[in-house]
N, C-alpha and C positions, 0 to 999 in steps of 0.2 A: 541558334537564335531564331526566335519566331518573329517574322516581319509582317506587318499589316499589308504591305504592298503585295507580297507573295500570296497571302491568303485571299486578298481581293481579286487578284488575277485569276484564281482558280474557281471563284464562285460567280455564277451567272445571275443569281437572284439577289437584288438589293435587300430584300427582306431577310433572306438567309444570312447575308453578310451582317446585317444589324444584329441578329441573334448571336452570331459568332463573336462580334465585337463586344457585345454586352457580357458574354461569358468568359472570353479569353483576353479582353482588352488589357487587363492588368499584366498579362504575361508578355505583352508585346512592347511594353514601355520599360526602358532601362533594364533590359533583360540580360544584364551581365551578372552572372551568379557570383557567389563568394569565390574569390580568386585563390587557387591553391598556392602554397609556398613554392617558390622557384628552386628550393633546395633539392638536391639529388644525392643519394648515397648508393653505393654499389656493394652488393654481397659477393663474396669470393667463394668459389667452389673448392672443397677440400678433398684430398685423396684419402685422408684419414681423419676420423672424427675426434675432436678433443675430448678429454676426460672431464666430466662435469663434477669438479670438486671445488670450484670457486677460486682457484689459485692463478689462473691465467698464465701458467708456466709452460703450456704446450707450444711447440715451435710454430704451429699453424697461426697463432695469434700474432706473432712477431712479423709475419709477412703481409699483414693486412693494415691498410692505412686507416687510422682511427677517425671517427667523427668527433670533432671538438668545437664546432661553431654553435655554441648554445647562447641563449639570452634569457634574462629574467622576465618572467611574466608578472611576478610580484616579489617583493614590494616595490622595486624600482623598475617599472615596465620598460623593456627595451634596452636595459643596461647590461653590461657584462656581468656574469655570475661572480660571486665572491669566492667560489671554489671551482676548480677545474674538473671536467668530466670527459672521459674518453670512452667511446663505444665502438666495438668491432662486430661485424656481421658476416657470418659464413654459412655454408650449407653443404649438404651432400644429397644423395638420392633419397634419404629417409627423413631428414629433419632440417630445421633451421636452427642455427646456433648463434647466440648473442653473448658477447663478453663485454664487461663494463668495468672501468676503474673510476671510482668516485674519490677524488683526493680531498683530504682535510688537513688544514694546517695544524690543527690540534685535535687528533682523533679521540681524545677523552671526552669531547663535547658530544660525541655521537649518542643518540638515543637508541637503545637496543632492545626494546620491548619484544618479548616472544609471545605470540598468541597463536590461536588456531588459524587455519587457512582463511583468507579474506578478512582477517581482523588484525591488521598490522599495528594498531594502537598509535603510539606516538613515535614509532621508529622511523629513521630515515629510510626512504624508499626509492627504488629505481623502477620505472615502468616503460615498456615499449608497446606501442599500439599499431596494428596493421589494418589496412583496408585491402584485403586480398582480392576483392571483386573490382576494385578501382571504380566503385560507383559513387565515391565522394559523399556517402551518407552512412553506411554501416561499417563497423569495425570491431575487432576483438583486441583486448589488451591483456598483457601479461606483466605482472609486477613481482618484485621480490624485495624484502626489507633487509637491512643490515644483519638482522637476526636469522635470515634464511626463510622467513615466512612468505609463502607464495600467495598471490592474489590474482584473480582473473575476472574479466567482465566483458560484456558485449554492448556495443552501441547500436541501437536500432533506429536512432534519429541523428540528424546532423547537429548534435548538441553535446556539450561536455558532460552534463549531469542528467538532463532530462532524457529519458529513454535509455539510461545506463543500467544494465542488468548485472548485478554482482552474483546472481545465482548461477551464472554460466560457469561450469566446472569441467574444462577439458583435462585430459591426462597428459601432463608434461612434468619436467623435472628442472630443478634449479639448486644452486649451492652458492654460498658466500664465504668470504674470508676477510678478516681484518689484518692490517699490517701497519707499519709505522707511518705510511703516507695516507691512510684512509681505509677504504675497503673495496673489495672486488666482488663481482658476481658473474656467474655463468648460467646460461639457460639452454635447454634443449627442448624445442617445440616441434613435435612430429607433424609432418605435413598431413597426416591422417586426421589431425584435429582441426584442420583449417579447410574452409570451402573456397575454392578458387577455380576459375575456368581453365580448360585445357588449352595451352598455348606453348609454343616452343620457347618463347621469351616472355617471362612474366614481368609485369610492372605493377607494383603495389603502392598504395598510399602508406605513409609511415609517419608516426610521431614518437618522440622520445621525451620523457619527463623525469625530472629528479626533484624530489621533495625533501627539503631539509627543515624539519619542524623546529629545531632549536633556533633557527634564524627566521622562521616564517618565510622561507624563500622557495619559490617554485620556479624551476629552470626548464625551459623547453627548447627543443631543436627547431621546430617550426613554430615560432612564438605566435600565439593567438591572443590578441588584445582583449581584455575584459569588456571593452566598449563595443566589440564587434559581435555579430551573430554568426552562427555556424561554428563547426569544430572540425569534423572529419573532412569537410570540403576544403579546409585550409591546411591539410597535411602536406608534407613534402613527399618525395617519390623515392622508392627503393627499386633499383634496377640490378641487373646481373644474375637474376635467377633463371638461368638457362637450362633447358632439358629437364625440368621438374614436372612430374606428372601427378595429378591428384589421385588419391586412392579412395576406395569405397569399402571401408571396414564396417562390419556389423558388430556393435558392442553389446554384449549381453551382460546383465547384472543380476544374477540369481541371488536370493537371500533366504535365510532361514531365521526364524525368531521364535522366542518363547517368552511368556510372561507369567507373573504370579500377582494376584490381587488380594489384598486383605481389606475387607470392608468393615467399617466401625459398627454398622447396624445389623450385621448378618446374625441371624438366629441359628442356633445349633439344630433347630427343628426345620430349617429351610432346606427342602430337598433340591432346590434349584441352584444352590450355591456351587459355583464352578471356579475355584481359586486359581486353577492352572489352565493355560491354553498355549497352543503352538500353531504356527502358520508358515507358509512358504509363498514366495512370489517371484516375479521376474520383471525386470525392466530391460528394455532394448532400445538401441539407438543406431540409426544408419543414415547415410547420405543418399539422397535421391538427386542424381545429377551433380552438378558442381555448386548448386546454390541452395538446395533445400535439405532440411533435416527432419527425419521422421523419428519420433519417440513413441514408444508403446509400453504399457505396463499391464500386468495381470496381478490382481490382488495386491496393490501397493500397500506399503507399511509406512505409517507416519508417527510411530510411537516416540521418536526422539525429538519431536517438535515441542517448543516451549509453550507452556500453558498461557491462556489468555488472562489479562489482568482482571481482578475482581471489580464489581461495580454494583451500584444500586440504581436502577433506572426507574424513575418516577414519571418520565415523559410519556407522550402518546406514541412514540416512535421506536423502532428497532435500533439497537446498537450494532454497528458494523465493525468487526475486528479485522485486522490485517491477515492476509493469507500468508502462511509460512511453509506450506507443504512444498517440497522441492519440485515435484513433477509439475505443479501449477505455477510456481513462481518463475522457473526458467523459461525464457521465451515469452513471458506474459505480455511484454510490450508489443509484440507482433500481433497479439490477439485483441488487445484492448484498443478501441478506436477513440476518435474525438467525439465529445458530446455525451449522449446518454450512456450511463454506466450499465450496459446491457450484459456484462459478464462479471459476475462475482463468484469465483470458483468455489467459495466455501458452501455454496448451495449443493455442490456435488459431494455426496458422502456425508451430508449433515445428519444430525440426530433425527430419528423417525418422528413424523408429525403426529401419528396416532398415539393412543394410550390404551391401557388395559387395567382392569381391577381384579383383585383376588386377595386371598390371604398372603400369598407370596407371589411376587411378579418379577420377572427378569426381562428387562427391555434392553436391547442393544444400545450401546452408547453412540453409535454412528451407523450409517448405512454402508454396507460393504460395496466397494467399487470392484465389480467383477473384472472390468478391463477399461482401459482408456488409451487414446492415441492422440498425438499432437504433431502437426506439420507446420514448420516455420521456415522462413527464408525469404530471399529477395532474388528475383530472376534478373538476367542481364537486360531485359526490357524495362527494368526499374519498377517492376511490379512486386510488391511485398505481399506475402501470403502468411496468414496465421489461421490455423484451424484446430479445433479440439472436439473430440467426441468421447463420450463415456457412457457406460451402462452400470447402474447400481442394482443390487439384488432386492427382491421383495423380502422385507424383514418381518419376522414374527416375534412377538413376545411370548414367553412361556408363563402360564398362569396356573398356580396350584391352589386348589380349594380343599381346605382341611376336612370339611364335612363329607366330601365324597372320596377324598384321597386320590383325585384324578388331576393330572396335568394336561392342560389344553394349550393349543397354540392359537394366538390371536394376531392377525396381520395388522401391523402398525405402520407399514410403509409399502407402497406398491413398487414393482419393478419399474425403473425409469430410465429413459434414454435422453441424453443431452447432446446438443450439437451447436458449435459456434464456428462461423467463418468470417474472416476479416481480409479484405483485399484493399490495397492502397497503391495507386499508380502515381509515380512522380512524373511531372510534366514540365516542359520548358527548362531553360537554363537557370531559372531562379529557384529550382528545386521546390516548386509548388506541388501540392498533392491533391488528389481527389480519391475518395475511398468509399467503400460499401461494406456494410456489416449485416450479418444475419445470425439469428439464433433460434433454437427451438427446444422445447421440452415435451416429451411424450410419456405419459404415465399409463400403466396397465391397471387401472383401478377395478376393471371387471365388475363383478357383482358385489364388491365390498362397499356397501352403502355408506358406512361411517367414513371411509377414506374418500369416497366420491363427494361427500359433503364438505370435506376439508380441502381437497386439492383439485385443481383444474386438470382435465384430461390432457389438454394440449395448450401450448402457448407458442406464439411466434413473434419475432421482432425483426424488423428490417429498416435499414437507414442508409443514408448517403451523407458524406461530409466532405469538406474541402478546406484547404488553407492556401490562399493565393498570396505569394510574396512579391515584394517590389524592392528595388534598389538594394540588392544583395541581402535581402531579409530584414532591412531596416523597418519596413512597413509590412503588415500582413492583414488580410481579411479572411476570417475563418467562420465556419458555421456548420450546421448539420440540419437535416430533416429526417424524421424517423416515425415509424408507426408500429403499433402492437395490436395483437389479437389474442384473446384468451377464451377458451371454450370449455364447458363442462356441465355438470348437473346444475339444476337451478339453485340447489343449496350452496354449492361452491361459489357460484356467481353472486348470490346474495351476500356471502361472506366478504367477497371483494368489494361489493358496493358499500357495505357498512364499515369497512376497515377504516382505521384512523387516517389512512393516506388519502381517502376521498369523501367519506361521510355523506353519501347520497341521501340518507334519511333525515338530514337536518330539517327541522320543521319550518324554518324561514328560508329555505332554499328556493330560488326562483328558476334555476336551470338544472338540467340533467337530474331529474328526480329519480327516486328509488323505484325499481320495477322488480317485484318478486318473481316474475315469470321468465326473466331473461336467462338465456343459456350461453351467452357470450358477452364479451366486453371488448370494445375497440377504442383506440385513442391515438393521439399523435403528439409529437414534441418537435420543437425547432429552436435553433439558436443562430444568432448573427453577432459576430464580434470583430472589432477593428483594433489593431495594436500598432504602436510605435515601439519596437523592441530594441532598438539600438540608437546610438547617438551619444554625444559627449556629455550632455547635461540633462536632457528632457526625455522621459519615457511616459507613455500614456496608453490608455485602453478604455474601451466602452463595449458593453454587451447587453443584448436583450435575449431572453430565453422564455419559451412558453411550454407548458405541459397541460394537455387537455385533461378534463376530469376522468376520462376513460382510459388514459394511458396506464399500462401495467406491465412491468418487466421483472417483478420480484420472484418469479419462478426460477430465473437464472441470473438476474441482475440485482441491482440495489437501487431502491427508490423510496424516499421517505414520504413525500407528499406530491399530490397532483393538483390540478385546478389552479395553476400558478402562472402569472406573467411577471417575470423577474427582470430587474435591470441592475446594472452596476457600472460605475465609471471611476477611473482613477487617473491621477497625474503624479509623477514623481520627478523631483529635481535631485540630481546627484552630482557628486564630484569624485572621480576615481583616481585623480592624480594626487599623490601624497603632498601635503602642505606642511606648514610649520608645526601645527599642533595635531593634525589628524592624518591618518592614512587615507581614509575616504569617509564620505558621509552621504546620507540620503534623507530627503524630506518628501513625504507622500501625503496625498489627500484622496479620500475615497467616499463615495456615496453608494448605498445599496437600498433597494426597495422592492416591493412586490405588491401586485394586485391579484385578485382571483378573477374568474371569468364573469363574475357579477359586478366587476369594477369597484370592489371594496379594497381600500388601501390597507394592507396587512403588515407592511414592514417599511420603515423609513429611518435609516441610520446615516450618520455623517461621522467620518473618522479622520483622524490625523495620525500619521505614523512616522516617527523619526528614528534614524539609526546612525551610529557613528563608530568608526574603528579608530582607536587612539594610536599614538605612535608606538606604544608597547603592545599593540595588537589586542588589547581588551576591546570588547564590543558592547555597545550600549544601545538599547532599543526602548522607546517609549511610545505607547499608543493610547489615544483618547477617543472615546466614542460617545456620541449622543444619539439615543434612540427616542424618537418622538412618539407621542401617544397614537396608537392605531387600533384597529379592530381585528380580532382573530376568529377564524371559522373552525378551528380544531380543538381549542382549549376545553370546550364543553363536551368533547368526545361524542359528537352527534347531536348536541343541542344547538341552540341559536348562537348567533354572533355574540362575542363578549369583548369589551374594551380592554386594552392593555395600557399601563401607565407609562409616563415618560421615565427615562432612565439615563443615568450617566455612568460610564465605566472607564476606569483608568488601569492600564497595565504597563509593566516594565520588565526588562530582562537585562542582565549583565553577565558576561562570561569572559573568561580569560582565553588565550589562544588555544586552538584545538590541539596543537602539538606539544603543549606544556607537559612536563613530567607529572605534575599534579594538576589535574584539570578540575574546574569548578564552574558552576552556573547557578544563578539565583533568579527566580521568576517571582513576580508578585502582582497583585491587582486588588481593586476594590470597586464596588458599585453601590449606588443608592438610587431609589426611585421616589416618585411623588407620594407613595403611600408610607414612606418611612422605612421600607424594607432595605436591608443592607446585605452585602456579600463581600467577602474578602478571601483571598487565597495566597498562600506562600508555598513555593516549591523550590527545589534546588537539586543539584547533583554535585557530588564530589567523587573524583576518581583518583585513587592512590596507586602508585606503582613502586612499592618498596624495593622491588628487585626486578630485573628484566623479565623474569618468568612469572611474576605474580602481579595481578591486577585486581583491585577491590574497588567497587563503586557502590554508592548509596544515593538513592533518589527519594528524599522525604517529600511528602505533600500534605498540606493542611488546608482544608476548605471549610468555611463556616459562613453562616448567614441565614437570612430569613427569606422565604418565598411568600408573597402576599396572596397569591392566587394558585394554590396547589389543589388540583382537582381531587375530590374524594369519591363521590358517587352520584348516581342519578336515582331519585326516588319519585314514584308516581304521586301526584297530588299537587295542590297549589293552583293558582290561577294567573300567576304573573308571567310565566314562561312556558306557554303552550301545554299546560296540564302536567308538567313535570317540575321537580325541584332539582336544580343543578348545584350540588353542594361543594363548597370550596372551604379552605382553611388557610390560615397562616401556618407555615411549618418552619421550625427552627432546626436546621440541619448542620451536622458536623461530620466531616470525613477526614480520617487520618490514615495514611498508608506510607509504606516505605518499600521501594524496590531495591533489593540487595543482590549484587552479583559479585562472585569471586571466581577468578580463573587462574589456574596454574597450568603452565605449559611445560611439560617434561621435555618436549622438543617441538619443532614446527608440525610434526605429524602425530603427536600424542598429547592430548590436553584433557584436563578435567575442569568442567564448568558447572557452577552452581548458581541457581536463581531462586530467590524467595521473596514473597510479598505478604507481609502481615498487613491486614486491612481492617479498619474499624469504621462503621458508619452508624450514626444515630439520627433519629428524627422525632421531633415532638410537635404534635398538632395542637393548635389553639385558635381562638377567635373564629369558630366555625360559623358559616352562614351560607345563604343561597344567592344566586344571581338575582338581583332585584328587578331587572327588566332586560329584554333583548337589547344588545349593543351597549349595555351599561358597563361601566368599569367598577361600579359600586356593588358591594354585597349587602344583603339584608342579614345583618349579624344576629345569630340566635341569642336570645336573652334580651333583645330589644324589639321595638315595634310590635308589642303585644305577644311575643313568643317567650317561652321559658325553656331552659336547658338544665338538666341535672346529669351528673356523672357518678357512676357507681365505683366500687372498689376495683373492678376489673378494667376500668377505663371506658366502658360503654356509655355513650351519651344518649339520653332520651330527650327528644325535642317535642314540645307541644305548641301547636299553632291553631288557636281556636278549638274546634272540635277534632282536629287531626293530631295524631301522635305517632311518632316513628322513632326508630333507634339507629344509631350509627356506631358500629363496633370500634374498638380501640385500634387506631392505625399507627400508634407510636412504635418505633422499632429500634433495636440495638443489635447490630449484626457484626459478628466476628468471623474473619476469614483468614486462612493461611494457605497459600498455594506455593509450591516449590517444585523444582526438579533439578536433578543432578545428572550430568551426562559426561561419561568418559568416551572420548572419540579417538580412535587409533586408526590411521591410514597405514595398515600393516604392509601393504605393497601398493604401488601406484594404482589409484582408481578403486582399490578394495578397502573396505572400512569395517571396523568392529565398533559396536555401540553397547554400552552398559548404561541403563537409564533407571533412575529412581524418581518417582513422582509422588507428591502428596497433595491432597485436596481436602482441607479441613474447613468446616463451616458450622456455625450455630447462630440461631436467631432468638431474641427474647423480645417480649412485648412491653418494653418501657423505653423512654426516650431521653434518659439522662445524657447530657452532653458527653461526647467521647473525650478521653484524655490520652496523652501520649503513652502513659503507662499501660493503657489497655492493649497496646500492641503486643505486650508480652503474654497476655492472656490468650491470644489467638493460637499459640502453639499447643494449648491444652484443649482446644475444641476437638470434638470427634470428627473423624474423616476417614478417607480411604487412602491406602498406600498401594503403589503400583511399581513393580520391578520387572524390567524387560531386558533381554539380551538379543542383539541382532548382529548377524554377520553377513556381509555382502562380498561378492567376488567379481572383479572386472575381468571379462573374458572377450578380448577382441578377436574377431574372425574375419580374415580377408577373403572376400568372394571375388573370383574371377581375376585375381592379380591386379595389375595396374591398368588404368584406362588410358 
């Protein structure tokens, strides 16, 4: 407990005392952290390990007193469970053993979905979670469903879901059995898969959870109320682990893979065609001390990762897709900090930035990751560490020119080195935190002038963040300060200055003007937020965030725009105690806005969000938003300010319980603005489970509407907007897509998964015109105000304005896309996996904008595209170095 009197007694300077009080005062008030559960369980040492077959018929279990004191977390918080649960915990020198009996009055009600690992579906599930470090913040969980499907995860924060990493995949075993009284489970968790300090007598935090989806009932041993903050800090305690020593194995995972590619557009005359390829690589993992884990990889393979969804992006900004590669997802919460998104791992190994031209060109689809390493963990001093480093190869495109018959190599990506370091120290008994983050990218562009013009030679990011908690986490003040620096050739810095994220070249810009001779760019970002995160009825939060015009982190992070001063505030009224008609409900109000550094108001929205869970556990959500008229500095893509209209949006969602045998969800929304433009969308999801081994889901989406101010192009000329015409149009857009998934589980260790997404997008441009004046919301529509417009048979428009005449090409589009992949995954021995992957990527585009129809989805499978077939085999090889510590 931090006490002001003790601090004051040790400081002689009143000024120093004032600084300390300002920085740490919050830690000294009500500094009683979240109280752990008083519950204690004991593990029993065994002379002979039980057989892991799910039967609980070994004599060892009969000599252990079971844990039976469980309570409901939902739906009836704090009440006795409707079904009994008994848990037994034992251990020997090698592993921890868990036995559990889940009783059911009517076992036929059990949901028994069989899925791949970590995908238990709607099956009843038993989970046990340990805090081996006893730090009351981090934990690892092990779960098994009634169908025998294993799941595992890691908590990197003191929260049930936030900071929970399902990519954590230790090597352990489990088995289940059904009988007339319910079902039973047995687990064997090797101590080599856990990180804990060396001590003769171990004391671990522990939580036990049972989820019964048919009842929507969640049962816990150390019950954590939904109204409270904290999770791991509220665990009970496991004792009795005496004489257990941590081990330090080195786990090697070598792999071999081969693939075949069939391209739709490959010419028989193409000498660069290489349909077959093979590769080898190695992953390794080891413990450093009792708290840290080191992962390393050489030439990693990500061929089994699901394809990104299709899109048509007409905005000024990049789309960011989720990271799915296992090396970067596991432990990612330890590397990502609070505040600026300085680490977006998809930058590592991305497609080359450069291009090449020739009669035949072969450009690598991605940059080769020569090697990468990752260090994650939390020290006994409560310091969390996350670090990633990686090196990618210099990539070359092969170019063949038919006239000379010569194949040349053109460099399209330099050798690059990436580094990220994240440190977070927990302080005080309130589990407050302070953190520091650093990242860098170094590129060897050398004498490659084309690449030097595209890419910065070096970039740096550094930041500090904090989260100060009060009253057991009920209140929190958080924030960060950060800075960035990017350096390179003048051409690369010019590119950053005129990028849509900052637009220094804007003709009416009054600050931070464009400088063609700059060789570096620096900036800063900061945020301050206050939250009320707990309480029976009222939650609230408010935030201010700024990003200076020169702030730049896109070499390794993700950033859409700079030159922003953003704010938001929200208040939520909720009821978590079940009532006569509702299980729970929530009513929220929120406002968001933004200015730039020139004090121009660019965003001003007001929203209301309501949600309710019915007694049958259906969930309803309704959101209404009013966006007031503002001015935007990016819509003209480097031109002057332009006004945006008022807009109203309405959204809704309804879904049935997550654990239902047939799951469904319906989303919808519509919007209108003062120009008469409209938007509507309907989407949904249906998941069918015709048998425990089969799961089929469909997610259809239909979006349609008009955009009154779709940017088209900039044309020199005119006198109204700084000597250029900024051309816009109404666009009538329709997008129809369906995500299809079908999974068949032969067993918990052998599954076949299929994913497909037919996608159709159309857009038709009309009512073309130019911005009438800076800051105006109105267009000078062509065909009026002394202008004429004609359209030829190809859709090209010719506009005449006085003595000037110019053309705008046909921008209408009709895009068909079909992406799919099929993966057979077989864990043929613990930790070792066989993959068979088939991927398709079909796409075609046509220059007409007839509205899409649902039947067009069937046409997508006839579009030309590429097929990719791959086989990968990995083998888990643990090697114990130096015996036991």
